[in-house]
All heavy atoms as TSV, in Angstrom:
chain	resi	resn	atom	element	x	y	z
A	1	MET	N	N	2.648	-1.144	-15.303
A	1	MET	CA	C	2.078	-2.076	-16.255
A	1	MET	C	C	2.818	-3.401	-16.156
A	1	MET	O	O	4.032	-3.446	-16.184
A	1	MET	CB	C	2.203	-1.502	-17.662
A	1	MET	CG	C	1.624	-2.390	-18.709
A	1	MET	SD	S	1.127	-1.442	-20.114
A	1	MET	CE	C	2.025	-2.242	-21.388
A	2	MET	N	N	2.051	-4.469	-15.993
A	2	MET	CA	C	2.639	-5.797	-15.860
A	2	MET	C	C	2.944	-6.391	-17.224
A	2	MET	O	O	2.157	-6.275	-18.147
A	2	MET	CB	C	1.664	-6.723	-15.150
A	2	MET	CG	C	1.517	-6.461	-13.696
A	2	MET	SD	S	0.400	-7.627	-12.950
A	2	MET	CE	C	-1.132	-6.746	-13.145
A	3	LYS	N	N	4.099	-6.998	-17.329
A	3	LYS	CA	C	4.474	-7.683	-18.563
A	3	LYS	C	C	5.063	-9.054	-18.274
A	3	LYS	O	O	4.860	-9.976	-19.029
A	3	LYS	CB	C	5.471	-6.854	-19.365
A	3	LYS	CG	C	4.890	-5.606	-19.949
A	3	LYS	CD	C	5.887	-4.920	-20.839
A	3	LYS	CE	C	5.267	-3.679	-21.444
A	3	LYS	NZ	N	6.141	-3.014	-22.371
A	4	ASN	N	N	5.793	-9.161	-17.185
A	4	ASN	CA	C	6.515	-10.397	-16.893
A	4	ASN	C	C	5.808	-11.212	-15.820
A	4	ASN	O	O	5.220	-10.660	-14.890
A	4	ASN	CB	C	7.933	-10.081	-16.415
A	4	ASN	CG	C	8.718	-9.360	-17.475
A	4	ASN	OD1	O	8.608	-9.673	-18.647
A	4	ASN	ND2	N	9.508	-8.382	-17.055
A	5	LEU	N	N	5.901	-12.520	-15.957
A	5	LEU	CA	C	5.350	-13.420	-14.953
A	5	LEU	C	C	6.340	-13.513	-13.799
A	5	LEU	O	O	7.368	-14.181	-13.893
A	5	LEU	CB	C	5.092	-14.797	-15.549
A	5	LEU	CG	C	4.617	-15.871	-14.571
A	5	LEU	CD1	C	3.313	-15.449	-13.905
A	5	LEU	CD2	C	4.439	-17.190	-15.285
A	6	THR	N	N	6.052	-12.776	-12.751
A	6	THR	CA	C	6.810	-12.874	-11.511
A	6	THR	C	C	5.817	-13.280	-10.437
A	6	THR	O	O	4.600	-13.218	-10.634
A	6	THR	CB	C	7.463	-11.533	-11.126
A	6	THR	OG1	O	6.430	-10.573	-10.901
A	6	THR	CG2	C	8.399	-11.035	-12.214
A	7	TYR	N	N	6.329	-13.711	-9.302
A	7	TYR	CA	C	5.436	-14.117	-8.214
A	7	TYR	C	C	4.524	-12.966	-7.810
A	7	TYR	O	O	3.321	-13.147	-7.636
A	7	TYR	CB	C	6.252	-14.602	-7.016
A	7	TYR	CG	C	5.393	-15.003	-5.844
A	7	TYR	CD1	C	4.735	-16.231	-5.843
A	7	TYR	CD2	C	5.230	-14.160	-4.750
A	7	TYR	CE1	C	3.936	-16.596	-4.785
A	7	TYR	CE2	C	4.429	-14.523	-3.686
A	7	TYR	CZ	C	3.779	-15.736	-3.705
A	7	TYR	OH	O	2.982	-16.091	-2.651
A	8	ARG	N	N	5.088	-11.788	-7.687
A	8	ARG	CA	C	4.305	-10.620	-7.269
A	8	ARG	C	C	3.210	-10.309	-8.284
A	8	ARG	O	O	2.059	-10.093	-7.912
A	8	ARG	CB	C	5.228	-9.414	-7.100
A	8	ARG	CG	C	4.520	-8.179	-6.586
A	8	ARG	CD	C	5.522	-7.040	-6.378
A	8	ARG	NE	N	4.975	-5.933	-5.647
A	8	ARG	CZ	C	4.159	-5.016	-6.154
A	8	ARG	NH1	N	3.768	-5.108	-7.405
A	8	ARG	NH2	N	3.716	-4.029	-5.415
A	9	ASN	N	N	3.547	-10.270	-9.575
A	9	ASN	CA	C	2.550	-9.979	-10.605
A	9	ASN	C	C	1.478	-11.065	-10.665
A	9	ASN	O	O	0.300	-10.767	-10.844
A	9	ASN	CB	C	3.211	-9.824	-11.971
A	9	ASN	CG	C	4.008	-8.550	-12.086
A	9	ASN	OD1	O	3.838	-7.620	-11.295
A	9	ASN	ND2	N	4.887	-8.486	-13.061
A	10	LEU	N	N	1.893	-12.316	-10.505
A	10	LEU	CA	C	0.927	-13.414	-10.501
A	10	LEU	C	C	-0.059	-13.246	-9.351
A	10	LEU	O	O	-1.272	-13.402	-9.543
A	10	LEU	CB	C	1.646	-14.757	-10.394
A	10	LEU	CG	C	0.749	-15.994	-10.391
A	10	LEU	CD1	C	0.027	-16.137	-11.720
A	10	LEU	CD2	C	1.564	-17.234	-10.095
A	11	MET	N	N	0.436	-12.909	-8.171
A	11	MET	CA	C	-0.445	-12.740	-7.016
A	11	MET	C	C	-1.389	-11.542	-7.198
A	11	MET	O	O	-2.552	-11.604	-6.789
A	11	MET	CB	C	0.365	-12.589	-5.726
A	11	MET	CG	C	1.124	-13.846	-5.340
A	11	MET	SD	S	0.097	-15.343	-5.274
A	11	MET	CE	C	-0.958	-14.961	-3.891
A	12	ILE	N	N	-0.927	-10.489	-7.816
A	12	ILE	CA	C	-1.787	-9.329	-8.077
A	12	ILE	C	C	-2.935	-9.739	-8.993
A	12	ILE	O	O	-4.099	-9.416	-8.736
A	12	ILE	CB	C	-0.976	-8.175	-8.700
A	12	ILE	CG1	C	-0.035	-7.569	-7.665
A	12	ILE	CG2	C	-1.898	-7.102	-9.268
A	12	ILE	CD1	C	0.979	-6.600	-8.234
A	13	VAL	N	N	-2.617	-10.467	-10.064
A	13	VAL	CA	C	-3.647	-10.897	-11.008
A	13	VAL	C	C	-4.595	-11.887	-10.338
A	13	VAL	O	O	-5.817	-11.794	-10.517
A	13	VAL	CB	C	-3.011	-11.489	-12.280
A	13	VAL	CG1	C	-4.062	-12.088	-13.191
A	13	VAL	CG2	C	-2.218	-10.420	-13.024
A	14	ILE	N	N	-4.072	-12.793	-9.537
A	14	ILE	CA	C	-4.927	-13.753	-8.830
A	14	ILE	C	C	-5.901	-13.021	-7.922
A	14	ILE	O	O	-7.096	-13.331	-7.896
A	14	ILE	CB	C	-4.078	-14.764	-8.029
A	14	ILE	CG1	C	-3.390	-15.734	-8.983
A	14	ILE	CG2	C	-4.932	-15.528	-7.019
A	14	ILE	CD1	C	-2.391	-16.661	-8.321
A	15	ARG	N	N	-5.429	-12.028	-7.179
A	15	ARG	CA	C	-6.315	-11.272	-6.290
A	15	ARG	C	C	-7.392	-10.536	-7.066
A	15	ARG	O	O	-8.550	-10.488	-6.634
A	15	ARG	CB	C	-5.512	-10.289	-5.443
A	15	ARG	CG	C	-4.907	-10.952	-4.232
A	15	ARG	CD	C	-4.319	-9.949	-3.254
A	15	ARG	NE	N	-2.957	-10.385	-2.982
A	15	ARG	CZ	C	-1.862	-9.767	-3.371
A	15	ARG	NH1	N	-1.919	-8.648	-4.016
A	15	ARG	NH2	N	-0.687	-10.264	-3.092
A	16	LYS	N	N	-7.041	-9.979	-8.219
A	16	LYS	CA	C	-8.036	-9.271	-9.036
A	16	LYS	C	C	-9.102	-10.231	-9.547
A	16	LYS	O	O	-10.284	-9.890	-9.604
A	16	LYS	CB	C	-7.362	-8.556	-10.199
A	16	LYS	CG	C	-6.577	-7.332	-9.773
A	16	LYS	CD	C	-5.973	-6.618	-10.951
A	16	LYS	CE	C	-5.212	-5.382	-10.498
A	16	LYS	NZ	N	-4.704	-4.594	-11.621
A	17	ILE	N	N	-8.698	-11.433	-9.901
A	17	ILE	CA	C	-9.659	-12.428	-10.374
A	17	ILE	C	C	-10.492	-12.954	-9.202
A	17	ILE	O	O	-11.700	-13.170	-9.348
A	17	ILE	CB	C	-8.933	-13.568	-11.113
A	17	ILE	CG1	C	-8.267	-13.018	-12.390
A	17	ILE	CG2	C	-9.900	-14.692	-11.472
A	17	ILE	CD1	C	-7.361	-13.992	-13.097
A	18	MET	N	N	-9.881	-13.123	-8.042
A	18	MET	CA	C	-10.633	-13.565	-6.866
A	18	MET	C	C	-11.695	-12.549	-6.479
A	18	MET	O	O	-12.760	-12.917	-5.991
A	18	MET	CB	C	-9.694	-13.843	-5.693
A	18	MET	CG	C	-8.892	-15.117	-5.860
A	18	MET	SD	S	-7.744	-15.448	-4.510
A	18	MET	CE	C	-8.880	-15.821	-3.189
A	19	ASN	N	N	-11.433	-11.265	-6.726
A	19	ASN	CA	C	-12.427	-10.231	-6.452
A	19	ASN	C	C	-13.656	-10.379	-7.341
A	19	ASN	O	O	-14.708	-9.816	-7.046
A	19	ASN	CB	C	-11.829	-8.835	-6.641
A	19	ASN	CG	C	-10.869	-8.473	-5.532
A	19	ASN	OD1	O	-10.934	-9.032	-4.439
A	19	ASN	ND2	N	-9.972	-7.545	-5.803
A	20	LYS	N	N	-13.531	-11.133	-8.412
A	20	LYS	CA	C	-14.666	-11.391	-9.300
A	20	LYS	C	C	-15.485	-12.589	-8.836
A	20	LYS	O	O	-16.450	-12.966	-9.475
A	20	LYS	CB	C	-14.179	-11.616	-10.735
A	20	LYS	CG	C	-13.610	-10.356	-11.360
A	20	LYS	CD	C	-13.201	-10.619	-12.778
A	20	LYS	CE	C	-12.735	-9.328	-13.419
A	20	LYS	NZ	N	-13.585	-8.915	-14.502
A	21	GLY	N	N	-15.083	-13.227	-7.722
A	21	GLY	CA	C	-15.868	-14.283	-7.119
A	21	GLY	C	C	-15.347	-15.692	-7.329
A	21	GLY	O	O	-16.015	-16.656	-6.966
A	22	TYR	N	N	-14.163	-15.849	-7.874
A	22	TYR	CA	C	-13.596	-17.180	-8.105
A	22	TYR	C	C	-12.751	-17.602	-6.920
A	22	TYR	O	O	-12.237	-16.767	-6.182
A	22	TYR	CB	C	-12.738	-17.178	-9.376
A	22	TYR	CG	C	-13.538	-16.963	-10.634
A	22	TYR	CD1	C	-13.627	-15.709	-11.221
A	22	TYR	CD2	C	-14.207	-18.019	-11.233
A	22	TYR	CE1	C	-14.367	-15.507	-12.375
A	22	TYR	CE2	C	-14.950	-17.832	-12.387
A	22	TYR	CZ	C	-15.025	-16.574	-12.958
A	22	TYR	OH	O	-15.767	-16.381	-14.085
A	23	ASP	N	N	-12.575	-18.924	-6.738
A	23	ASP	CA	C	-11.718	-19.417	-5.673
A	23	ASP	C	C	-10.256	-19.309	-6.107
A	23	ASP	O	O	-9.957	-18.973	-7.247
A	23	ASP	CB	C	-12.076	-20.853	-5.291
A	23	ASP	CG	C	-11.859	-21.847	-6.420
A	23	ASP	OD1	O	-11.590	-21.424	-7.547
A	23	ASP	OD2	O	-11.966	-23.059	-6.159
A	24	PHE	N	N	-9.349	-19.598	-5.168
A	24	PHE	CA	C	-7.924	-19.409	-5.440
A	24	PHE	C	C	-7.440	-20.298	-6.576
A	24	PHE	O	O	-6.691	-19.842	-7.447
A	24	PHE	CB	C	-7.097	-19.671	-4.173
A	24	PHE	CG	C	-5.627	-19.477	-4.394
A	24	PHE	CD1	C	-5.076	-18.214	-4.364
A	24	PHE	CD2	C	-4.794	-20.554	-4.659
A	24	PHE	CE1	C	-3.720	-18.016	-4.589
A	24	PHE	CE2	C	-3.443	-20.377	-4.883
A	24	PHE	CZ	C	-2.913	-19.095	-4.847
A	25	THR	N	N	-7.855	-21.559	-6.581
A	25	THR	CA	C	-7.365	-22.496	-7.593
A	25	THR	C	C	-7.768	-22.062	-8.996
A	25	THR	O	O	-6.949	-22.039	-9.918
A	25	THR	CB	C	-7.900	-23.913	-7.307
A	25	THR	OG1	O	-7.544	-24.276	-5.979
A	25	THR	CG2	C	-7.329	-24.928	-8.279
A	26	THR	N	N	-9.028	-21.712	-9.160
A	26	THR	CA	C	-9.517	-21.258	-10.464
A	26	THR	C	C	-8.844	-19.948	-10.855
A	26	THR	O	O	-8.460	-19.766	-12.013
A	26	THR	CB	C	-11.047	-21.082	-10.426
A	26	THR	OG1	O	-11.645	-22.306	-10.003
A	26	THR	CG2	C	-11.587	-20.686	-11.782
A	27	SER	N	N	-8.681	-19.057	-9.897
A	27	SER	CA	C	-8.036	-17.769	-10.171
A	27	SER	C	C	-6.597	-17.960	-10.613
A	27	SER	O	O	-6.125	-17.278	-11.522
A	27	SER	CB	C	-8.078	-16.880	-8.926
A	27	SER	OG	O	-9.396	-16.607	-8.551
A	28	GLU	N	N	-5.900	-18.901	-9.982
A	28	GLU	CA	C	-4.516	-19.156	-10.366
A	28	GLU	C	C	-4.428	-19.691	-11.794
A	28	GLU	O	O	-3.579	-19.264	-12.577
A	28	GLU	CB	C	-3.860	-20.139	-9.412
A	28	GLU	CG	C	-2.413	-20.404	-9.739
A	28	GLU	CD	C	-1.755	-21.418	-8.829
A	28	GLU	OE1	O	-2.456	-22.071	-8.039
A	28	GLU	OE2	O	-0.526	-21.549	-8.934
A	29	GLN	N	N	-5.316	-20.611	-12.148
A	29	GLN	CA	C	-5.327	-21.153	-13.509
A	29	GLN	C	C	-5.606	-20.049	-14.528
A	29	GLN	O	O	-4.933	-19.970	-15.557
A	29	GLN	CB	C	-6.388	-22.238	-13.648
A	29	GLN	CG	C	-6.047	-23.525	-12.965
A	29	GLN	CD	C	-7.181	-24.529	-13.077
A	29	GLN	OE1	O	-8.345	-24.173	-13.053
A	29	GLN	NE2	N	-6.812	-25.786	-13.214
A	30	LEU	N	N	-6.594	-19.211	-14.244
A	30	LEU	CA	C	-6.921	-18.114	-15.156
A	30	LEU	C	C	-5.759	-17.134	-15.275
A	30	LEU	O	O	-5.440	-16.665	-16.376
A	30	LEU	CB	C	-8.191	-17.394	-14.688
A	30	LEU	CG	C	-9.490	-18.177	-14.810
A	30	LEU	CD1	C	-10.617	-17.451	-14.079
A	30	LEU	CD2	C	-9.855	-18.398	-16.265
A	31	ALA	N	N	-5.109	-16.829	-14.156
A	31	ALA	CA	C	-3.980	-15.895	-14.177
A	31	ALA	C	C	-2.818	-16.461	-14.992
A	31	ALA	O	O	-2.209	-15.743	-15.810
A	31	ALA	CB	C	-3.525	-15.594	-12.747
A	32	ARG	N	N	-2.514	-17.730	-14.802
A	32	ARG	CA	C	-1.433	-18.343	-15.583
A	32	ARG	C	C	-1.779	-18.358	-17.071
A	32	ARG	O	O	-0.909	-18.133	-17.917
A	32	ARG	CB	C	-1.128	-19.741	-15.076
A	32	ARG	CG	C	-0.452	-19.730	-13.725
A	32	ARG	CD	C	-0.010	-21.104	-13.283
A	32	ARG	NE	N	0.561	-21.080	-11.956
A	32	ARG	CZ	C	1.829	-20.764	-11.689
A	32	ARG	NH1	N	2.631	-20.440	-12.666
A	32	ARG	NH2	N	2.274	-20.755	-10.446
A	33	ASN	N	N	-3.046	-18.595	-17.398
A	33	ASN	CA	C	-3.473	-18.555	-18.796
A	33	ASN	C	C	-3.324	-17.149	-19.383
A	33	ASN	O	O	-2.920	-16.994	-20.535
A	33	ASN	CB	C	-4.922	-19.020	-18.937
A	33	ASN	CG	C	-5.080	-20.500	-18.737
A	33	ASN	OD1	O	-4.124	-21.253	-18.825
A	33	ASN	ND2	N	-6.301	-20.920	-18.452
A	34	ILE	N	N	-3.632	-16.147	-18.587
A	34	ILE	CA	C	-3.493	-14.762	-19.045
A	34	ILE	C	C	-2.032	-14.464	-19.374
A	34	ILE	O	O	-1.729	-13.904	-20.432
A	34	ILE	CB	C	-4.033	-13.774	-17.988
A	34	ILE	CG1	C	-5.563	-13.825	-17.973
A	34	ILE	CG2	C	-3.538	-12.359	-18.250
A	34	ILE	CD1	C	-6.188	-13.015	-16.850
A	35	PHE	N	N	-1.110	-14.838	-18.485
A	35	PHE	CA	C	0.301	-14.581	-18.736
A	35	PHE	C	C	0.817	-15.395	-19.922
A	35	PHE	O	O	1.621	-14.912	-20.707
A	35	PHE	CB	C	1.140	-14.861	-17.485
A	35	PHE	CG	C	1.131	-13.726	-16.503
A	35	PHE	CD1	C	0.367	-13.789	-15.351
A	35	PHE	CD2	C	1.872	-12.583	-16.734
A	35	PHE	CE1	C	0.347	-12.744	-14.448
A	35	PHE	CE2	C	1.869	-11.532	-15.840
A	35	PHE	CZ	C	1.101	-11.607	-14.688
A	36	ARG	N	N	0.358	-16.641	-20.053
A	36	ARG	CA	C	0.771	-17.468	-21.189
A	36	ARG	C	C	0.289	-16.866	-22.506
A	36	ARG	O	O	1.051	-16.744	-23.464
A	36	ARG	CB	C	0.228	-18.896	-21.038
A	36	ARG	CG	C	0.776	-19.843	-22.107
A	36	ARG	CD	C	0.110	-21.191	-22.111
A	36	ARG	NE	N	-1.280	-21.012	-22.512
A	36	ARG	CZ	C	-2.329	-21.467	-21.828
A	36	ARG	NH1	N	-2.165	-22.134	-20.723
A	36	ARG	NH2	N	-3.544	-21.259	-22.256
A	37	ASP	N	N	-0.971	-16.424	-22.542
A	37	ASP	CA	C	-1.501	-15.798	-23.752
A	37	ASP	C	C	-0.788	-14.483	-24.063
A	37	ASP	O	O	-0.539	-14.162	-25.221
A	37	ASP	CB	C	-3.005	-15.548	-23.616
A	37	ASP	CG	C	-3.814	-16.835	-23.570
A	37	ASP	OD1	O	-3.269	-17.891	-23.951
A	37	ASP	OD2	O	-4.983	-16.776	-23.154
A	38	PHE	N	N	-0.460	-13.729	-23.016
A	38	PHE	CA	C	0.251	-12.469	-23.226
A	38	PHE	C	C	1.647	-12.721	-23.786
A	38	PHE	O	O	2.107	-11.995	-24.672
A	38	PHE	CB	C	0.338	-11.678	-21.917
A	38	PHE	CG	C	1.029	-10.346	-22.081
A	38	PHE	CD1	C	0.367	-9.282	-22.644
A	38	PHE	CD2	C	2.342	-10.172	-21.677
A	38	PHE	CE1	C	0.993	-8.051	-22.810
A	38	PHE	CE2	C	2.980	-8.955	-21.833
A	38	PHE	CZ	C	2.297	-7.891	-22.406
A	39	ALA	N	N	2.317	-13.753	-23.292
A	39	ALA	CA	C	3.654	-14.086	-23.794
A	39	ALA	C	C	3.601	-14.505	-25.257
A	39	ALA	O	O	4.520	-14.215	-26.024
A	39	ALA	CB	C	4.281	-15.181	-22.951
A	40	ALA	N	N	2.515	-15.162	-25.647
A	40	ALA	CA	C	2.366	-15.599	-27.032
A	40	ALA	C	C	2.075	-14.427	-27.966
A	40	ALA	O	O	2.463	-14.454	-29.134
A	40	ALA	CB	C	1.254	-16.632	-27.140
A	41	CYS	N	N	1.397	-13.403	-27.446
A	41	CYS	CA	C	1.030	-12.260	-28.294
A	41	CYS	C	C	1.149	-10.964	-27.485
A	41	CYS	O	O	0.146	-10.382	-27.067
A	41	CYS	CB	C	-0.396	-12.437	-28.810
A	41	CYS	SG	S	-0.915	-11.140	-29.945
A	42	PRO	N	N	2.358	-10.482	-27.245
A	42	PRO	CA	C	2.541	-9.293	-26.404
A	42	PRO	C	C	2.037	-7.992	-27.030
A	42	PRO	O	O	1.817	-7.020	-26.321
A	42	PRO	CB	C	4.045	-9.246	-26.163
A	42	PRO	CG	C	4.640	-10.026	-27.277
A	42	PRO	CD	C	3.622	-11.052	-27.666
A	43	LYS	N	N	1.847	-7.969	-28.331
A	43	LYS	CA	C	1.368	-6.751	-28.980
A	43	LYS	C	C	-0.153	-6.638	-28.925
A	43	LYS	O	O	-0.721	-5.648	-29.352
A	43	LYS	CB	C	1.810	-6.721	-30.453
A	43	LYS	CG	C	3.300	-6.689	-30.643
A	43	LYS	CD	C	3.867	-5.377	-30.231
A	43	LYS	CE	C	5.359	-5.371	-30.525
A	43	LYS	NZ	N	6.003	-4.222	-30.001
A	44	GLY	N	N	-0.824	-7.666	-28.385
A	44	GLY	CA	C	-2.280	-7.664	-28.281
A	44	GLY	C	C	-2.747	-6.885	-27.060
A	44	GLY	O	O	-2.185	-5.865	-26.691
A	45	LYS	N	N	-3.749	-7.399	-26.408
A	45	LYS	CA	C	-4.314	-6.749	-25.226
A	45	LYS	C	C	-3.340	-6.817	-24.055
A	45	LYS	O	O	-2.573	-7.759	-23.925
A	45	LYS	CB	C	-5.621	-7.437	-24.836
A	45	LYS	CG	C	-6.721	-7.288	-25.858
A	45	LYS	CD	C	-7.989	-7.921	-25.335
A	45	LYS	CE	C	-9.089	-7.859	-26.345
A	45	LYS	NZ	N	-9.605	-6.552	-26.595
A	46	SER	N	N	-3.431	-5.818	-23.185
A	46	SER	CA	C	-2.582	-5.803	-21.993
A	46	SER	C	C	-3.118	-6.799	-20.967
A	46	SER	O	O	-4.227	-7.326	-21.099
A	46	SER	CB	C	-2.560	-4.401	-21.384
A	46	SER	OG	O	-3.828	-4.092	-20.840
A	47	ILE	N	N	-2.347	-7.027	-19.935
A	47	ILE	CA	C	-2.756	-7.943	-18.867
A	47	ILE	C	C	-4.046	-7.426	-18.227
A	47	ILE	O	O	-4.979	-8.192	-17.991
A	47	ILE	CB	C	-1.643	-8.072	-17.796
A	47	ILE	CG1	C	-0.350	-8.623	-18.394
A	47	ILE	CG2	C	-2.111	-8.893	-16.611
A	47	ILE	CD1	C	-0.367	-10.072	-18.764
A	48	GLU	N	N	-4.111	-6.137	-17.958
A	48	GLU	CA	C	-5.287	-5.561	-17.321
A	48	GLU	C	C	-6.528	-5.718	-18.200
A	48	GLU	O	O	-7.620	-6.008	-17.697
A	48	GLU	CB	C	-5.054	-4.075	-17.004
A	48	GLU	CG	C	-4.060	-3.849	-15.878
A	48	GLU	CD	C	-2.611	-3.915	-16.351
A	48	GLU	OE1	O	-2.365	-3.947	-17.579
A	48	GLU	OE2	O	-1.726	-3.964	-15.493
A	49	ASP	N	N	-6.377	-5.526	-19.509
A	49	ASP	CA	C	-7.508	-5.708	-20.420
A	49	ASP	C	C	-7.978	-7.155	-20.426
A	49	ASP	O	O	-9.180	-7.429	-20.490
A	49	ASP	CB	C	-7.131	-5.292	-21.848
A	49	ASP	CG	C	-6.967	-3.795	-21.997
A	49	ASP	OD1	O	-7.499	-3.044	-21.147
A	49	ASP	OD2	O	-6.307	-3.367	-22.967
A	50	ARG	N	N	-7.054	-8.077	-20.358
A	50	ARG	CA	C	-7.407	-9.501	-20.342
A	50	ARG	C	C	-8.135	-9.853	-19.051
A	50	ARG	O	O	-9.050	-10.671	-19.053
A	50	ARG	CB	C	-6.165	-10.364	-20.512
A	50	ARG	CG	C	-5.544	-10.222	-21.891
A	50	ARG	CD	C	-4.169	-10.860	-21.950
A	50	ARG	NE	N	-3.425	-10.417	-23.108
A	50	ARG	CZ	C	-3.272	-11.135	-24.220
A	50	ARG	NH1	N	-3.803	-12.315	-24.314
A	50	ARG	NH2	N	-2.580	-10.654	-25.223
A	51	ILE	N	N	-7.758	-9.244	-17.924
A	51	ILE	CA	C	-8.464	-9.474	-16.663
A	51	ILE	C	C	-9.890	-8.950	-16.772
A	51	ILE	O	O	-10.843	-9.599	-16.320
A	51	ILE	CB	C	-7.726	-8.792	-15.486
A	51	ILE	CG1	C	-6.371	-9.436	-15.259
A	51	ILE	CG2	C	-8.557	-8.857	-14.209
A	51	ILE	CD1	C	-5.471	-8.659	-14.328
A	52	ASN	N	N	-10.057	-7.791	-17.375
A	52	ASN	CA	C	-11.389	-7.199	-17.511
A	52	ASN	C	C	-12.314	-8.026	-18.391
A	52	ASN	O	O	-13.538	-7.911	-18.276
A	52	ASN	CB	C	-11.284	-5.773	-18.046
A	52	ASN	CG	C	-10.661	-4.830	-17.048
A	52	ASN	OD1	O	-10.750	-5.040	-15.847
A	52	ASN	ND2	N	-10.009	-3.793	-17.530
A	53	LEU	N	N	-11.767	-8.854	-19.265
A	53	LEU	CA	C	-12.592	-9.703	-20.124
A	53	LEU	C	C	-13.198	-10.891	-19.377
A	53	LEU	O	O	-14.158	-11.495	-19.854
A	53	LEU	CB	C	-11.771	-10.218	-21.311
A	53	LEU	CG	C	-11.339	-9.186	-22.339
A	53	LEU	CD1	C	-10.434	-9.829	-23.380
A	53	LEU	CD2	C	-12.550	-8.569	-23.010
A	54	ILE	N	N	-12.666	-11.213	-18.218
A	54	ILE	CA	C	-13.166	-12.350	-17.443
A	54	ILE	C	C	-14.500	-11.967	-16.804
A	54	ILE	O	O	-14.614	-10.934	-16.148
A	54	ILE	CB	C	-12.153	-12.771	-16.366
A	54	ILE	CG1	C	-10.863	-13.241	-17.026
A	54	ILE	CG2	C	-12.729	-13.850	-15.462
A	54	ILE	CD1	C	-9.751	-13.532	-16.052
A	55	LEU	N	N	-15.499	-12.823	-16.991
A	55	LEU	CA	C	-16.803	-12.608	-16.370
A	55	LEU	C	C	-16.696	-12.845	-14.872
A	55	LEU	O	O	-15.851	-13.612	-14.413
A	55	LEU	CB	C	-17.824	-13.592	-16.945
A	55	LEU	CG	C	-18.139	-13.492	-18.432
A	55	LEU	CD1	C	-19.050	-14.651	-18.836
A	55	LEU	CD2	C	-18.794	-12.180	-18.757
A	56	THR	N	N	-17.587	-12.210	-14.101
A	56	THR	CA	C	-17.651	-12.533	-12.678
A	56	THR	C	C	-18.194	-13.954	-12.540
A	56	THR	O	O	-18.790	-14.497	-13.474
A	56	THR	CB	C	-18.563	-11.555	-11.915
A	56	THR	OG1	O	-19.892	-11.695	-12.406
A	56	THR	CG2	C	-18.089	-10.115	-12.057
A	57	ALA	N	N	-17.986	-14.543	-11.390
A	57	ALA	CA	C	-18.442	-15.918	-11.171
A	57	ALA	C	C	-19.952	-16.017	-11.336
A	57	ALA	O	O	-20.466	-16.988	-11.892
A	57	ALA	CB	C	-18.015	-16.395	-9.785
A	58	GLU	N	N	-20.694	-15.009	-10.891
A	58	GLU	CA	C	-22.146	-15.017	-11.008
A	58	GLU	C	C	-22.578	-14.901	-12.468
A	58	GLU	O	O	-23.498	-15.591	-12.910
A	58	GLU	CB	C	-22.766	-13.867	-10.193
A	58	GLU	CG	C	-22.581	-13.997	-8.694
A	58	GLU	CD	C	-21.217	-13.510	-8.234
A	58	GLU	OE1	O	-20.594	-12.666	-8.919
A	58	GLU	OE2	O	-20.751	-13.994	-7.189
A	59	GLU	N	N	-21.924	-14.020	-13.219
A	59	GLU	CA	C	-22.245	-13.875	-14.641
A	59	GLU	C	C	-21.925	-15.162	-15.393
A	59	GLU	O	O	-22.693	-15.580	-16.260
A	59	GLU	CB	C	-21.459	-12.716	-15.261
A	59	GLU	CG	C	-21.891	-11.357	-14.789
A	59	GLU	CD	C	-20.975	-10.248	-15.278
A	59	GLU	OE1	O	-19.808	-10.526	-15.633
A	59	GLU	OE2	O	-21.436	-9.104	-15.307
A	60	TYR	N	N	-20.823	-15.800	-15.036
A	60	TYR	CA	C	-20.435	-17.057	-15.688
A	60	TYR	C	C	-21.470	-18.143	-15.404
A	60	TYR	O	O	-21.885	-18.876	-16.305
A	60	TYR	CB	C	-19.054	-17.497	-15.219
A	60	TYR	CG	C	-18.588	-18.771	-15.869
A	60	TYR	CD1	C	-18.038	-18.755	-17.139
A	60	TYR	CD2	C	-18.726	-19.999	-15.227
A	60	TYR	CE1	C	-17.621	-19.930	-17.753
A	60	TYR	CE2	C	-18.304	-21.176	-15.835
A	60	TYR	CZ	C	-17.755	-21.138	-17.101
A	60	TYR	OH	O	-17.362	-22.283	-17.694
A	61	ALA	N	N	-21.903	-18.235	-14.145
A	61	ALA	CA	C	-22.895	-19.247	-13.778
A	61	ALA	C	C	-24.228	-18.993	-14.483
A	61	ALA	O	O	-24.874	-19.928	-14.957
A	61	ALA	CB	C	-23.096	-19.258	-12.261
A	62	ALA	N	N	-24.619	-17.728	-14.588
A	62	ALA	CA	C	-25.872	-17.394	-15.265
A	62	ALA	C	C	-25.779	-17.667	-16.761
A	62	ALA	O	O	-26.734	-18.140	-17.386
A	62	ALA	CB	C	-26.239	-15.938	-15.017
A	63	GLU	N	N	-24.642	-17.387	-17.355
A	63	GLU	CA	C	-24.452	-17.536	-18.800
A	63	GLU	C	C	-24.314	-19.004	-19.203
A	63	GLU	O	O	-24.905	-19.434	-20.185
A	63	GLU	CB	C	-23.210	-16.763	-19.225
A	63	GLU	CG	C	-22.913	-16.790	-20.694
A	63	GLU	CD	C	-23.725	-15.804	-21.493
A	63	GLU	OE1	O	-24.197	-14.809	-20.907
A	63	GLU	OE2	O	-23.880	-16.012	-22.706
A	64	TYR	N	N	-23.533	-19.752	-18.447
A	64	TYR	CA	C	-23.202	-21.122	-18.844
A	64	TYR	C	C	-23.833	-22.181	-17.939
A	64	TYR	O	O	-23.623	-23.369	-18.171
A	64	TYR	CB	C	-21.684	-21.302	-18.888
A	64	TYR	CG	C	-21.047	-20.389	-19.908
A	64	TYR	CD1	C	-20.389	-19.231	-19.515
A	64	TYR	CD2	C	-21.147	-20.661	-21.274
A	64	TYR	CE1	C	-19.821	-18.379	-20.461
A	64	TYR	CE2	C	-20.593	-19.814	-22.211
A	64	TYR	CZ	C	-19.928	-18.678	-21.802
A	64	TYR	OH	O	-19.391	-17.827	-22.727
A	65	GLY	N	N	-24.549	-21.775	-16.918
A	65	GLY	CA	C	-25.256	-22.711	-16.047
A	65	GLY	C	C	-24.379	-23.649	-15.266
A	65	GLY	O	O	-24.740	-24.786	-15.020
A	66	LYS	N	N	-23.209	-23.181	-14.858
A	66	LYS	CA	C	-22.288	-24.034	-14.088
A	66	LYS	C	C	-22.070	-23.474	-12.724
A	66	LYS	O	O	-22.099	-22.383	-12.434
A	66	LYS	CB	C	-20.956	-24.176	-14.831
A	66	LYS	CG	C	-21.126	-24.899	-16.131
A	66	LYS	CD	C	-19.783	-25.060	-16.817
A	66	LYS	CE	C	-19.977	-25.791	-18.127
A	66	LYS	NZ	N	-18.741	-25.986	-18.830
């Protein structure tokens, strides 16, 4: 279970987000936001749960038209 922002954990989260269809830059921003939010509220959702809340790129484009 990931808790700390390390290079290895960041890369794991980035790869999981990239598998949802996002490019590296967007995935990195989302991953850093996930770790920042987790640090602010560690008793909330886990890192993995926060990754699962992210829509795929296709779902995001269909939902928000971007």
